[in-house]
C-alpha positions in Angstrom: 102.0 111.6 57.9 99.7 111.4 61.2 99.7 108.7 63.6 97.3 106.6 62.1 99.0 106.2 59.6 101.9 104.5 60.7 99.6 101.3 62.3 101.4 99.0 60.3 104.6 100.4 60.1 106.2 98.8 63.1 109.3 96.9 63.3 109.4 94.0 60.4 105.9 95.2 59.4 102.3 94.1 61.0 102.7 90.4 58.5 105.6 89.9 61.5 103.0 89.9 64.3 101.7 87.4 65.8 98.1 86.8 64.6 96.8 86.6 68.4 97.6 90.4 68.4 95.1 93.1 67.3 96.3 96.0 66.2 93.3 98.4 67.4 92.6 102.1 66.1 90.9 102.7 69.6 93.9 101.8 71.8 95.9 103.9 69.2 94.1 107.3 69.5 94.0 106.9 73.5 98.0 106.7 73.6 99.3 108.4 71.0 97.0 111.9 71.2 98.8 113.1 73.8 102.4 112.3 73.0 102.0 114.8 69.6 101.3 114.7 65.8 105.2 114.2 65.5 105.5 110.7 67.1 104.0 108.0 65.9 103.1 104.5 67.4 101.8 101.4 66.2 99.4 99.6 69.3 98.9 96.8 70.5 96.2 96.8 73.5 95.9 92.9 73.6 94.6 90.8 76.6 95.2 87.2 77.0 91.4 84.9 76.3 89.5 84.2 79.1 90.5 80.7 78.4 94.4 81.5 78.3 95.1 83.0 81.4 91.9 82.5 83.6 93.3 82.4 87.2 96.7 83.6 86.7 98.8 85.5 88.5 102.4 86.7 88.7 105.1 85.3 86.7 102.8 82.7 85.4 100.2 85.1 83.3 103.5 87.2 81.9 105.1 83.3 80.6 101.7 83.3 78.7 101.9 86.4 77.4 105.9 86.6 76.6 105.6 84.1 73.9 103.4 86.2 71.5 105.2 89.3 71.7 107.1 90.3 68.9 111.1 91.0 68.9 110.5 94.9 68.6 110.4 98.2 70.6 107.9 99.4 72.4 106.1 100.1 76.1 104.8 97.8 78.4 102.4 98.1 81.4 101.8 95.5 83.7 98.0 95.9 85.9 96.5 94.0 88.6 93.3 92.4 89.2 91.8 95.8 89.6 93.1 97.3 86.6 95.2 99.5 87.9 98.5 100.5 86.3 101.5 98.9 88.2 104.3 100.1 86.1 105.4 101.2 83.0 108.6 100.7 81.2 110.3 100.8 77.7 112.2 98.1 75.4 114.3 97.9 72.7 112.8 94.0 72.4 109.2 93.7 74.7 109.8 90.0 74.1 113.4 90.1 75.5 112.5 92.1 78.5 109.1 90.5 79.8 110.8 87.4 79.1 113.0 88.6 82.1 110.0 89.0 84.6 108.8 86.0 83.1 111.5 83.7 85.0 110.3 84.8 88.4 114.1 84.5 90.1 116.9 87.0 91.4 114.3 89.8 91.3 114.4 92.6 93.8 112.0 92.8 96.5 110.2 96.0 94.2 110.0 94.1 91.1 109.4 90.6 92.3 106.2 92.2 94.5 105.3 94.0 91.3 105.1 90.9 89.2 103.3 89.3 92.0 100.8 91.6 91.5 100.8 91.6 87.9 97.6 89.9 86.6 97.9 91.5 83.2 100.1 93.7 80.5 99.5 95.9 77.4 101.8 96.8 75.0 102.6 99.2 72.7 105.5 98.7 69.8 107.2 101.7 68.4 109.4 102.1 65.2 112.3 102.9 67.6 113.8 103.0 70.8 113.4 107.1 71.0 109.9 106.4 70.4 109.4 104.3 73.2 111.1 106.5 75.4 108.8 109.3 74.9 106.0 107.1 75.1 107.0 105.8 78.2 107.5 109.0 80.1 104.1 110.4 79.1 102.2 107.7 80.2 104.3 107.7 83.7 102.8 111.5 84.2 99.6 110.0 82.8 98.9 107.1 84.7 101.4 107.5 88.0 102.4 104.2 88.2 103.1 102.8 91.7 106.3 101.0 91.1 107.6 104.0 88.6 109.9 107.3 89.6 107.4 109.6 89.7 107.6 113.6 89.8 105.8 114.8 92.8 105.4 118.3 91.8 105.1 119.0 87.9 103.9 122.9 87.7 104.7 124.6 84.1 107.5 127.5 84.5 106.6 130.8 84.7 108.4 132.9 81.9 108.6 137.0 81.4 106.8 138.2 78.5 107.7 141.7 76.4 104.9 141.4 73.7 104.6 142.0 70.3 100.8 142.9 69.8 100.9 146.5 71.0 102.8 150.0 69.9 103.6 150.1 73.3 104.3 146.7 74.4 104.3 145.5 77.9 106.3 143.4 80.6 104.1 140.5 82.2 104.6 137.3 83.9 103.4 134.6 82.0 103.2 130.3 82.7 101.6 128.4 80.6 101.1 128.1 76.3 103.0 130.5 74.6 99.7 131.7 72.6 100.1 135.7 72.3 102.6 137.1 70.1 106.3 138.9 71.8 109.4 137.7 73.0 109.3 135.2 76.2 112.7 135.1 78.7 113.3 132.0 80.9 112.6 129.8 82.9 112.5 131.2 85.6 112.8 128.8 89.0 109.2 130.4 91.0 107.0 133.3 90.4 108.5 135.4 93.0 111.6 135.3 91.0 109.5 136.3 88.0 108.0 139.1 89.8 111.1 140.6 91.7 112.9 140.7 88.2 110.3 142.4 86.7 110.0 144.6 89.1 113.7 145.6 89.2 113.5 145.9 85.1 111.0 148.2 85.3 112.7 150.4 87.3 115.9 150.1 85.0 113.7 150.2 81.5 110.5 152.3 83.0 108.3 149.3 80.7 104.7 149.5 81.1 103.0 146.5 82.8 99.4 147.8 82.6 96.8 145.5 80.7 95.9 147.0 76.6 92.5 148.5 77.9 94.2 150.5 80.7 96.9 151.7 78.5 93.9 152.3 76.2 91.6 154.5 78.6 94.1 157.0 80.4 94.3 160.7 80.1 96.6 161.1 82.6 100.1 159.1 84.1 99.0 156.4 86.3 101.1 156.1 90.1 104.2 153.7 88.8 104.9 157.2 86.0 104.7 159.2 89.1 107.2 156.6 91.2 109.3 156.7 87.9 108.7 152.5 87.3 106.8 153.4 83.8 107.9 155.7 80.9 104.4 157.3 80.2 103.7 155.7 77.1 100.0 155.9 77.7 99.6 159.8 77.7 102.4 160.5 75.7 104.6 161.1 78.3 107.4 159.6 76.0 107.1 159.0 72.5 107.3 156.0 70.3 110.4 155.9 69.1 111.5 156.6 72.7 109.6 153.4 73.9 111.1 151.3 71.2 114.5 152.3 72.6 113.9 151.3 76.0 112.2 148.3 75.1 114.8 147.3 72.7 117.0 147.9 75.8 114.9 145.5 78.1 115.3 142.7 74.9 119.2 142.9 75.2 119.3 143.1 78.3 117.3 139.7 78.8 119.0 137.9 76.0 122.4 138.0 77.7 124.1 141.2 76.6 123.8 143.2 79.5 127.3 144.5 79.8 126.4 146.2 76.7 123.3 147.9 77.6 125.0 149.0 80.9 127.5 150.5 79.4 125.8 152.4 76.9 123.9 153.5 80.5 126.6 154.8 81.6 128.0 157.0 78.8 124.2 158.3 78.6 124.5 159.4 82.2 128.3 160.7 81.9 127.0 163.1 79.1 124.0 164.1 81.0 126.3 165.4 83.9 128.4 167.1 80.9 125.5 169.0 79.9 124.5 169.9 83.3 121.3 168.0 83.4 121.4 166.4 86.8 117.9 165.2 86.8 118.5 162.8 83.6 121.5 161.9 84.7 120.0 160.8 88.4 117.5 159.1 86.5 120.4 157.1 84.3 121.4 156.2 88.1 119.0 154.3 89.2 118.1 152.5 85.8 121.7 151.1 86.4 121.3 151.0 90.1 118.1 148.7 89.1 120.1 146.4 87.0 122.6 145.8 89.2 120.2 145.1 91.4 119.0 142.3 89.2 122.3 140.4 88.5 123.4 140.8 92.1 119.9 138.5 92.9 121.0 136.1 90.0 124.1 134.0 92.1 126.5 132.5 89.8 126.5 134.0 86.3 128.5 131.7 84.4 130.9 132.8 81.7 131.1 129.9 79.4 127.7 128.6 79.4 124.8 130.4 77.7 122.1 128.1 77.5 121.7 125.0 80.0 119.9 123.1 82.7 121.6 121.6 85.3 120.4 118.3 87.6 122.5 117.0 90.6 121.1 114.1 92.6 121.4 113.6 96.1 119.9 110.3 98.2 120.0 110.1 102.0 117.7 107.9 104.3 115.4 106.6 101.5 114.5 110.0 100.3 115.5 111.3 97.3 116.6 115.2 95.9 116.8 116.0 92.3 118.0 119.9 92.3 117.9 121.8 89.1 119.5 125.2 88.5 118.4 127.4 85.0 120.7 129.2 83.0 119.3 131.2 79.9 121.4 134.2 77.9 124.1 133.5 80.4 122.6 134.7 83.7 121.2 132.4 86.3 116.8 132.8 86.3 117.2 130.5 89.9 116.8 126.5 91.1 114.0 124.7 92.0 114.3 121.5 94.7 112.3 118.1 93.2 111.7 115.6 95.5 110.3 112.6 93.3 108.9 109.5 95.1 111.3 106.5 94.0 112.3 103.4 95.2 115.0 103.5 98.2 116.8 100.5 96.4 116.8 102.4 92.7 120.7 103.7 92.2 120.4 107.3 91.6 121.4 107.3 87.7 118.2 105.0 87.6 116.5 108.0 89.2 117.6 110.8 87.5 117.4 108.8 84.3 113.4 108.4 84.8 113.0 112.0 86.1 114.9 113.9 83.1 112.7 112.0 80.8 109.4 112.8 82.6 110.5 116.2 83.4 110.8 117.8 79.8 107.8 115.7 78.8 106.0 119.2 78.4 108.8 121.8 79.3 110.8 123.6 76.1 114.8 121.5 75.8 117.7 123.6 76.5 121.0 123.1 73.7 122.8 121.6 76.9 122.4 119.4 79.9 124.8 119.3 82.9 124.5 116.1 85.3 126.3 115.4 88.5 126.5 111.8 87.2 126.2 109.7 84.1 122.0 108.5 83.9 120.5 105.2 82.2 120.3 105.5 78.4 122.2 109.0 78.5 122.8 108.7 74.9 119.0 107.8 73.8 117.8 110.0 76.2 120.0 112.7 74.7 118.8 111.5 71.0 115.1 111.1 72.1 115.7 115.3 73.6 116.8 116.3 70.1 114.0 114.7 68.4 111.6 116.7 70.5 113.3 119.8 70.2 114.2 119.3 66.4 117.8 120.6 67.6 121.2 119.2 68.7 120.3 118.7 72.7 123.7 117.8 74.5 123.8 116.1 77.6 127.2 115.8 79.6 128.6 114.9 83.1 131.6 117.9 83.3 134.7 116.6 84.5 136.5 120.0 85.3 136.1 123.8 84.7 133.2 125.8 85.2 130.9 123.3 83.9 132.0 121.3 86.6 131.4 124.0 89.4 127.9 124.5 88.0 127.0 120.6 89.0 129.1 121.0 92.2 126.7 123.8 93.8 124.4 122.1 92.5 124.7 119.2 93.8 125.8 121.2 97.2 122.3 122.9 97.1 120.5 118.7 96.5 122.8 117.5 99.8 121.6 120.9 102.2 118.1 120.8 100.5 117.5 116.8 101.7 119.3 117.2 104.8 116.3 120.5 105.8 113.6 118.0 104.5 114.5 114.9 106.1 115.0 117.2 109.3 111.2 118.8 108.8 110.3 115.0 108.4 111.7 113.9 111.6 110.1 116.4 113.3 106.7 115.8 111.7 107.1 111.8 112.9 108.0 112.5 116.3 104.7 115.0 116.5 102.7 112.4 114.8 103.5 109.9 116.9 102.9 112.1 120.0 99.7 113.0 118.7 98.5 109.1 118.4 99.7 108.7 122.1 97.8 111.8 123.3 94.7 110.9 121.8 94.8 107.2 122.0 95.3 106.4 118.7 96.5 102.5 117.3 99.0 104.2 115.4 100.4 107.8 114.1 97.9 109.5 111.4 98.5 109.3 107.9 96.2 112.1 106.9 94.9 114.6 109.4 91.8 116.7 107.5 90.9 119.8 110.0 88.0 121.9 109.3 85.7 125.2 110.5 83.8 127.4 109.0 83.6 131.1 108.1 81.1 134.0 107.9 79.5 137.3 108.7 76.5 136.7 110.6 75.6 133.8 108.4 76.1 135.6 105.2 79.2 134.4 102.1 79.3 131.2 104.6 82.5 129.3 103.5 83.3 125.9 105.0 87.0 124.9 105.2 89.0 121.7 105.1 93.1 121.3 105.3 94.8 118.2 105.1 98.0 117.4 106.8 100.2 114.3 107.1 103.8 112.9 107.4 105.2 115.8 105.3 103.0 118.3 106.8 100.4 120.4 104.9 99.2 118.6 101.9 97.6 122.0 100.0 96.8 120.4 97.2 94.3 118.6 99.3 92.2 121.5 100.1 88.9 121.9 100.4 86.4 124.8 100.5 82.9 124.0 100.5 80.4 127.0 100.2 76.8 126.5 102.3 74.1 126.0 99.9 71.4 125.0 102.4 68.3 127.4 102.5 67.2 125.5 105.7 70.2 126.4 107.8 69.6 129.8 110.2 72.4 131.9 109.1 75.1 131.8 111.5 73.9 128.4 112.5 77.3 127.0 113.0 76.1 123.7 113.7 74.1 123.9 110.8 77.0 124.6 108.2 79.3 122.1 109.8 76.5 119.2 108.9 76.4 120.0 105.7 80.4 119.9 105.3 80.4 116.8 107.1 77.5 115.1 104.7 79.1 116.5 101.6 82.7 115.9 102.4 82.0 112.3 103.1 79.2 110.9 101.4 81.3 112.1 98.6 84.3 109.9 100.2 82.1 107.3 100.2 80.9 107.7 96.7 84.4 107.9 95.0 86.5 105.9 97.5 84.0 103.3 98.5 84.4 101.2 102.0 86.9 103.1 103.9 88.2 99.7 105.4 90.6 99.2 102.5 92.3 102.4 103.3 92.2 101.3 106.6 93.9 98.2 105.6 96.7 99.9 103.4 97.6 102.5 106.1 97.9 99.6 108.6 100.3 98.2 106.3 102.2 101.2 105.6 102.4 102.1 109.4 103.7 98.8 110.1 106.3 98.6 107.7 107.1 102.0 108.1 107.4 100.8 112.1 109.2 97.9 111.9 111.8 98.8 109.5 111.3 95.8 108.1 111.6 95.8 104.0 111.1 99.1 103.9 112.1 99.5 100.0 110.0 96.7 99.0 106.7 99.1 100.9 106.9 102.1 97.9 103.3 102.4 97.4 103.4 106.2 98.7 100.3 107.3 97.7 98.8 109.5 99.7 95.1 108.2 101.2 92.0 109.5 100.3 90.5 108.7 103.7 90.8 110.3 106.9 92.4 108.8 110.1 91.4 111.6 112.0 89.5 114.9 111.4 89.6 117.8 113.9 87.2 120.0 114.5 87.2 123.2 115.6 84.5 123.5 118.0 83.0 122.1 121.4 80.4 119.4 122.4 77.8 120.8 120.2 80.1 120.6 117.3 81.2 117.1 117.7 77.7 116.3 118.7 77.0 117.6 115.2 79.2 115.9 113.6 79.3 112.3 115.7 75.9 112.1 114.2 76.3 112.9 110.6 79.3 109.9 110.6 77.1 107.2 112.4 74.4 108.1 109.6 77.0 107.6 107.3 78.3 104.2 108.8 81.9 105.6 109.2 81.8 106.6 113.2 83.7 104.0 114.1 86.1 104.1 111.0 87.2 107.8 111.5 88.2 109.3 114.7 86.8 112.6 115.7 88.7 115.4 117.6 86.9 118.9 119.1 89.3 121.6 120.1 87.5 124.2 121.9 88.6 128.0 123.0 90.0 127.7 126.1 89.0 130.3 129.1 89.0 133.4 127.8 89.5 132.0 124.3 93.6 131.8 125.4 96.0 129.9 123.2 97.2 127.0 125.6 93.7 126.7 127.5 91.9 124.7 124.6 89.6 122.2 125.6 90.0 118.4 123.8 86.7 116.1 122.9 87.1 112.5 122.2 84.5 110.0 122.4 85.1 107.9 125.3 86.5 110.7 127.6 86.3 113.6 129.2 87.1 116.9 127.5 90.7 117.6 128.8 93.4 120.1 128.3 97.4 119.4 127.9 100.1 120.9 129.7 101.2 124.7 128.0 104.8 123.9 126.4 103.3 120.4 125.2 104.9 120.0 121.3 101.2 118.2 120.4 99.8 121.3 122.0 101.4 123.2 119.3 101.2 120.9 117.0 97.3 121.0 117.1 97.7 125.1 117.4 98.8 125.0 113.9 96.6 123.0 112.4 94.0 125.1 113.9 95.8 128.1 112.8 96.2 126.9 109.1 92.2 126.3 108.9 91.1 129.5 110.2 93.7 131.0 107.4 92.3 129.0 104.6 88.5 129.7 106.1 88.7 133.5 106.1 90.8 133.5 103.0 88.4 131.5 100.9 85.1 133.6 102.5 87.0 136.7 102.1 87.1 135.8 98.4 83.7 135.2 98.2 82.5 138.2 99.4 84.5 140.4 97.7 83.2 138.7 94.5 79.6 138.9 95.7 80.6 142.7 96.4 81.7 143.9 92.8 78.9 141.3 91.6 76.2 143.0 89.1 72.2 142.8 88.8 73.0 142.1 85.2 75.0 138.9 86.0 71.5 137.5 87.1 70.1 137.7 83.1 70.6 134.7 81.5 71.7 135.6 77.7 73.5 138.2 78.8 77.4 137.6 78.4 80.3 139.8 79.3 80.1 141.4 75.7 76.8 142.4 76.6 77.2 143.2 80.0 80.2 145.7 79.3 78.0 147.5 76.2 74.9 147.8 78.4 77.6 149.3 81.5 79.3 152.1 78.5 76.4 152.7 77.0 73.5 153.7 80.4 77.4 154.2 83.0 75.1 151.7 85.6 73.3 148.9 86.4 70.6 151.0 88.0 70.1 152.8 84.8 70.0 149.1 82.5 67.4 148.6 85.0 65.1 151.9 84.2 65.9 151.9 80.5 62.7 151.5 78.3 62.6 148.6 75.8 63.5 151.6 72.9 66.6 152.3 75.0 67.8 148.9 75.2 67.7 148.6 71.5 70.1 151.4 70.4 72.7 149.5 72.5 75.1 147.6 70.2 74.9 144.3 70.2 71.6 144.3 71.7 69.0 143.0 69.6 64.7 143.5 69.9 64.7 140.0 71.6 67.6 141.0 74.4 66.1 144.1 74.9 63.1 142.4 75.8 64.4 139.8 78.1 66.8 142.6 79.8 63.6 144.4 80.4 61.6 141.9 81.4 63.9 141.2 84.5 63.4 144.6 86.1 60.0 144.6 85.2 58.2 141.4 86.8 55.2 143.3 87.0 
């Protein structure tokens, strides 16, 4: 049954719902589609009539809404006057839950502020509370409401893939949808852990890691065969049957039967030694050493836990760390620390419960989940995850034995990770405060943008922007600008910087409007942070789009170009622009700084703020040069065939395979071009005319 077939299947039936509430297909499709076909909901996308709640806000508007709500499970969204979603919550009974907000009393600072800002609410009725929990997690991840617990890092996990669509299976790192036929092993905590494991498995099982096209075109073994990291099935150095045995051993090892594999290899080594075949015995010896290397880097390998994820939470200094360990087939596949955004007043059980629901929204669920402490709605969460996975998922808090040791170890890692983060944050806060004092800012900056250009004699010119904030570099905010203007003289750094500034701030004005709004919000955050008053009430936590400061790698000339652009856009007085010029003899420590209204100046060689600015400048150098090299590399391998409209990768490949080079294609006659597979007479004329315009 499709989600739309459940439109009138809410608890009590649609007839029991008040007539003021409309069930709209459009709202249902918008909300249900990302959740999946197996979970259906009944949507109530309703706002009060203008006459009902005009001018109302806070508890008053909630009291108007609650009168018409059904006593059924569902999800509610609280929104402000601008239409921004403030909070997403679930309820066993929408009427009872929303009634609590309508009372307007006995609320925490966080809930009180949330209620005061609410100008309307939207509701989704579900058949069960389990469906409400799943939908709540999905909406939180999509909408990222400011008053919810939010995951800051939601990247997919990497896996090891042993392909099953080739006569000689390969071993690869895989991330994303499992669309390719084969066996998947993981998840691993990081891409680095997968890379190290694959390298060791190649030495242990001699499996290929090349692409199928590379495999098909080999006439002699590649370098990996020479260094004993591949068995060479591409050129028949090993039979298909022998290679299949290696693949089977690799599957056994990754499936948890590592001891069986090591015993068999050890026996084969002993037999080769007895047969005086010492070269073959040495190969088995090296394979055993590679397997031991894999296991030694996996840390704890529990005997009683075959498949489980272990979660531990630690709260300190107004921040939260959740440490996750992944165990599959009795092996430890690594761990990762998360630092979700949450109100400091929330209990650990609330934070961990919300985090788990979001964590498994788009990830496969193991058979067991071990927690350092009990979470809210633990039984309901287990039922929801079991429903999503299609099998039993057990959530427990171990009290003794090896499982308790695993959660204790995860908790210790969470404490240490949060301790390191707090130390880094404290150091960063002191540096930002020193930065503000040095450059005469009213408050420590929340967002610093640093700009630089990179090119070689004006070719492949790239502008780069890196961003730093209270928690260090914010890499998902980095941007690169391919210099497009044809009016800029090659090598004109001033012209390039003008283009970068104009494009950056014109788009910022278009997408985020007047900077005054951002300034006011940042000022409020800074005041709360400095005074420490009502700190748990200030949980907006969103990283600002507008910079407080821009640092330009350049002297007075660059600053003149930058300030003119800012002036033309009307934001010169809103954004502080600072220039950093290379010092005498271009030595680090002798930099000159250019700030509006002050003479240029230098900082003491050992000043921490100078080190901080140098680190910012070095990071933008790294990013700019890397972007330039990537663009230059792309240009170097660019083919003249890429410029022909209608010639895609398939036809391009066919032409190059037939003629050998693009130059030969350019010299070919129309009759010769038509002989290529996939090249019609019309396409042949298109290619010919491109190279023979006269």
